N, C-alpha and C positions, 0 to 999 in steps of 0.2 A: 453381747457378741455371741454369735452362734458358732459352735465348734462341731466339726464332723468327727465322729468316732474314728480312731485309727484303723480299726478292723474293716472299715468301708473304704478307706483311702489306700491301704496297702495293696489289695489286689489290682487296683488300677495302676499303681506305680510299678508293680512287678510286670504287668502286661506291657506297659509302655517301654520298659527297659528291655524286655525280651524281643520286642519288635524292632528295636533299634540295633540290636546286635546281629552279626552275621550268623546264619544258620548253615551248618554243614549238611549237604545233601548227598545222596548216593547216585542221583540221576537228575537230568534236566531235559526238558522237552523243547525241541526246535521244530516248530510246525508239527508234522506227523512223525518225526524221528525222535528217538530216545538216545541221549548221550549219557554214558555211565562210566564210573571208575573202571579203569582197565582198557578203555578205548584208546586207540592210537591217534596221533595228531591228524593224520590224513582222514581218518574216519570222522573226527569231530568237525574238521573244516568242510568235508563234503556234505555233512548233515546240516551244519549251521552257517556255513559261509565264513567270511573273514571276520575276526573279532573287532570290536570297537577299539581295543587297546591290546597291545602285545609287547612283552618285555622279557628279556633274559635277566634272571635274578641271581645267577651264580652257577656253581657246579658242585658236584660231589665226586671226590677222588677216592675210590674204594681200593683198599689194600688188604691182602691176606698174607700172613707170614712174610711180611716185608716186600712182597711183590705186588706191583700195580696190576689190578684186574681190569678196571674200566673207569672212565671218566664220564659222568652223566651230567648233561646240562639241565638246569632248572629254569623253567619258563612259566610266566603267568599270562593268561588270556582273560579278557573281560568281554562279556556279551551283554547287550541290552535286549531283553526279550519282553515284549509288551511294555509294562512300566516297571520291570524289575531288572536288577543287575545281577549277573552271575560271574563269579571269579573262579577260573579253572587253573589248577596247578598241574604242571607236567614235570615228571622226573624222567629225563631222557625223552623217549617218544611216547611214554605212557601217561595217561590221565590218572592222577593219584588223589585229587581232592576237588570237590565242587562246593562252593559257598554261595548261598543266596544272600544278596544284600537288600532284599525286600523292595517294596514299592517306593517310587520316587514321586 
């Protein structure tokens, strides 16, 4: 029985796991446009069009010294660009997170 040394298998295993996990990005390209953290919803939709999936995921109710300051909605948008999926998180109207889900 032929056994492969562990030191030759481990790098392949680590690479496979890394590709399967979502990667946080600071920007995403839609054609010739760049979408990045801090962009507003209307900017993202004008650059990339309507998302494949869109869902309200909750809200944040901020208080200071017992007084309500603001309520911000949380929303998730998913885009399929080429053969990759991108998950965008909005807090209020602002894009706060971009995750790449890799190739499908």
